[in-house]
C-alpha positions in Angstrom: -2.8 3.5 -24.1 -4.8 0.4 -25.0 -2.3 -2.2 -26.1 -0.6 -0.9 -22.8 -3.0 -2.1 -21.2 -4.0 -4.9 -22.5 -0.5 -5.5 -22.4 0.0 -4.9 -18.5 -3.3 -7.2 -17.7 -1.8 -10.2 -19.4 1.7 -9.6 -17.0 -1.1 -9.1 -14.1 -2.7 -12.5 -14.6 1.2 -13.7 -15.3 2.3 -12.7 -12.5 -1.0 -13.8 -10.0 -0.1 -17.3 -11.9 3.1 -17.3 -10.4 2.4 -16.2 -6.8 -0.2 -18.6 -6.7 1.5 -21.7 -7.9 5.1 -20.8 -6.4 2.6 -21.5 -2.8 1.8 -24.9 -4.2 -2.2 -23.4 -4.3 -4.6 -24.4 -6.5 -7.0 -22.0 -8.1 -9.6 -23.7 -5.9 -7.2 -22.8 -2.7 -6.6 -19.0 -4.2 -10.1 -18.6 -4.8 -11.0 -19.9 -1.1 -8.2 -17.5 0.9 -9.1 -14.3 -1.9 -12.9 -14.3 -1.4 -12.5 -14.1 -5.6 -14.4 -16.7 -7.7 -12.0 -19.3 -9.2 -13.4 -18.6 -13.0 -12.7 -14.7 -12.3 -9.1 -15.8 -10.9 -8.8 -18.2 -14.1 -9.9 -15.6 -16.8 -7.2 -13.0 -15.0 -4.7 -15.5 -14.8 -5.5 -15.9 -18.9 -6.4 -11.8 -19.7 -9.6 -12.6 -20.5 -10.7 -10.1 -17.7 -9.5 -7.2 -16.4 -8.9 -7.5 -12.6 -10.8 -4.7 -10.5 -9.0 -2.6 -7.9 -11.3 -4.5 -5.3 -10.7 -7.9 -7.0 -6.6 -6.9 -7.1 -6.9 -6.2 -3.2 -8.5 -9.6 -2.4 -5.7 -11.2 -4.6 -2.8 -9.2 -3.3 -4.0 -9.5 0.3 -4.8 -13.6 -0.1 -1.1 -13.6 -0.9 0.5 -11.4 2.0 1.2 -8.7 -0.3 0.6 -4.8 -0.8 -1.4 -4.6 -4.7 1.5 -2.3 -4.6 4.3 -4.8 -4.6 2.0 -7.0 -6.8 1.7 -5.0 -9.3 5.1 -3.5 -9.3 6.1 -7.4 -9.5 4.2 -7.6 -12.7 5.4 -4.4 -14.5 8.7 -3.2 -13.4 12.5 -3.2 -14.3 14.9 -2.6 -11.6 16.7 0.9 -10.8 16.5 3.9 -9.1 15.2 6.2 -12.1 11.8 5.1 -13.1 10.3 8.2 -15.8 6.9 9.1 -16.2 6.7 7.6 -19.4 8.1 4.5 -17.8 5.4 4.5 -14.9 3.3 1.6 -15.1 -0.2 2.8 -15.2 -3.7 0.5 -14.7 -6.9 1.8 -15.3 -10.2 0.0 -13.1 -12.5 -1.0 -16.0 -15.6 -0.5 -13.4 -14.8 2.7 -12.1 -12.4 4.4 -14.2 -9.8 4.7 -11.1 -6.3 5.4 -12.6 -3.2 3.7 -10.5 0.1 5.2 -11.7 3.0 3.5 -9.8 5.6 6.7 -9.1 8.6 5.2 -7.4 11.1 3.0 -8.9 11.6 -1.0 -8.0 14.3 -1.1 -5.2 14.9 -2.9 -2.2 13.3 -0.1 -0.5 10.6 -1.0 1.4 8.5 2.1 -0.3 6.3 2.4 -3.1 4.8 5.9 -4.2 1.4 5.7 -6.2 -0.3 8.6 -7.9 -3.9 7.5 -8.1 -7.3 9.5 -10.4 -10.5 8.9 -8.9 -13.3 9.9 -10.8 -16.2 11.8 -10.4 -18.6 9.6 -7.7 -16.4 6.8 -8.2 -16.4 4.4 -4.9 -13.6 1.9 -4.3 -14.1 -0.8 -1.3 -10.8 -2.9 -0.3 -10.7 -5.4 2.0 -8.5 -5.0 4.9 -6.4 -8.3 3.9 -5.1 -5.7 1.6 -3.3 -4.2 4.3 -2.3 -6.5 6.6 2.0 -6.3 6.0 2.2 -2.2 5.2 1.5 0.7 6.6 0.1 3.6 4.2 0.0 8.0 4.2 -2.8 9.3 2.1 -2.0 12.8 0.7 -4.7 14.5 -1.0 -3.1 16.5 -4.0 -6.4 17.8 -5.6 -10.2 17.6 -5.2 -11.9 15.8 -1.9 -11.4 12.2 -0.8 -13.7 10.2 1.5 -11.7 8.1 3.1 -14.0 4.8 4.7 -11.7 3.1 7.6 -13.8 0.4 9.2 -16.5 2.7 11.0 -13.8 5.3 10.8 -15.2 8.6 8.0 -12.3 10.3 7.0 -13.1 13.5 4.6 -10.0 14.8 2.8 -9.6 17.8 1.0 -6.8 19.2 -0.8 -2.9 19.3 1.1 -4.8 16.9 3.7 -2.1 13.8 5.2 -4.1 10.7 6.8 -2.0 8.0 8.2 -3.9 4.5 8.5 -5.0 3.3 11.0 -4.9 -1.0 12.0 -6.1 -2.8 9.0 -9.6 -2.4 8.5 -12.3 -2.8 5.3 -11.8 0.3 3.3 -13.5 2.6 1.1 -11.9 5.3 -1.2 -14.6 7.5 -2.6 -15.1 10.9 -4.2 -18.5 11.8 -3.8 -17.4 15.5 -5.7 -18.5 16.1 -9.1 -14.8 16.5 -10.1 -11.7 13.9 -10.1 -9.9 13.6 -7.3 -6.1 13.2 -7.2 -4.0 12.0 -4.4 -0.9 9.9 -3.7 -0.2 6.8 -1.3 2.6 6.5 0.6 3.4 2.5 1.1 6.2 1.4 4.0 6.0 -2.4 3.3 7.0 -5.0 5.8 6.4 -8.3 3.7 7.3 -11.6 4.8 
């Protein structure tokens, strides 16, 4: 899986560079808009560093894209069927968070994502990562704590939560077991 992950990191880096350059932004301008250091963006674009989920959330927010769309543009072919073996998998190098893009890339404004959050993991996401979309979180197994601004939601297996207005969020697994959940993202991108 290492070569597949390394290849995805290279495609993510290339996609970030394409998004930045298509807007006429310098590395410094993207750094200012995203809150990610210029040096880190440079390393990601050159596939010298694997971005964390938080960094990807900040970069996608700066581009007014969902993280799902940014990753889909980096990885997925067009088509109505996306078999499990072909679904892009991305692993956060710090937390071990595993993100699998389930839905095929199409003109539908919907992305389905399968997440496995390891025991004890915590993933902060900036409000900018949610600015142009609506989301549902559906817990498939385990327990998830989702902090949405000042509101704490404790979700158990089978629970489904619609996210509110964009706010800084934290996905937390306070348990001793992995938590698996699905995210349905309804895109409303410019």
